[in-house]
N, C-alpha and C positions, 0 to 999 in steps of 0.2 A: 304190805307193799302191793301184794297181788290185788287186794280189795281196792286200793287206791287207783291202780292202773285200770282195773275193770270198771270202776265208777267213772273215771275220767273218760274212758272210751264210750260208755253209755251216754254221758253228757255230750260228747262230741258228735255222736251219730243221731241224736234227737233233733227234731225240727223246732228250734227255738232261736231267738235273736242271739247274736254273738256277744252282746253285753251280758246277757244272762248266763251264757256259757262261761264267760270269764269270772263272773261273780261266784258261780258254783265251784269252779276250779280253785279259786283263791280260798274259799271256805273249806274245801276238802284238804288242801295243802296245809292250812293253818291247823286243822284238826289233827292231821298226821304229825305235824311238828310238835303239837302238844302231847299227843298220846305216845309217841315213840319213846321219849325219855321217861315218861311216867309209868307206863305199863310194861314196856319191853326191857328197858335198861334199868328199871327200878331206881332211878336217880332222885326222884322227888320225895319230899317228906311224907306225902300221903300214899306212897307205894306200900303194898302188903309185903312184909318180909317173913312173917311167921304166923302159922295158923295152929290153934289148939282147940280140939273138939272135945266136948264132954256132954254126952247125950245130945240134946238139941241146942245146947249153949255153945257159943263160939267166942274165942278171944283172938284178936288179930293184932300182931305186933307190927307197928308202922315204921316207916323209914326214919322218923325223927326220934324213935325210942318210946313213943307213947303206945298205949294199948287200948283198942276199942273192944267192947263186949257187946254181944247181941245174941239173937236166936236165928237158927237156920229156918228158912221158910220151906214148907213141904214140897214146893214145886221145883226143887233143884233136880238136875238130870245127870245120869251116869251113862256114859258111852264107853266103847272099848278104847278110844284114844284120848278122850278128854272128859272132864267133869265140869258141870256148871253149878256153881254155888250161888244161892240166892239168900242174902242175909239182911235182916232188919236189925240195925245197930240201935242200942239204947240211946234215946235222946234225938234220934234222927227220924224224919217224917217218912222218907221214901226208902224202899228196898235197894240194896246194892247187889249187882251181879258180877261174878268173876269167873273166868274160864281158866281151868288148870289143865294143862296138857300133860300127857304121859311122860314126856322127856323133861319136865320141870322137877320131877321127884325121882328118887330111887325107885326101882320097879316094885320092890316089896312095899314101900310106903304108899305108892299109888294104888296097889292092889288092896291094901288095908283101907284106904280112903274110899274106894269103890264099894267094898263090902260094908263098911260102916254106913255109907249113905243109902245103900240098897236095903239093908236090914238094920234099922236103928234099934238100939237096946231099950 
């Protein structure tokens, strides 16, 4: 929500035609309406519900009950408050990135994930 308000403010203060401002605002709102149920509320069938790591292999349980398998890409990042996972799923052409915040997991599980990603076995 903060990003949406910040982006809308930047669009408002820039020097461009009002038609273009409205188009950009509608695009930002439609992206927000799509991403909120998908990524935050985990309501869509393509939402990640469960992650299983085994060395560099990953299995992701989806909202519809299916499982996607793939490999972690080496450029994932670990920070003190969140982790960025970059995954290449089998059969998909592009990488997928997900941010996992500290409060999304129990503290011990988040710590284990950080250690696992920093020092792969």
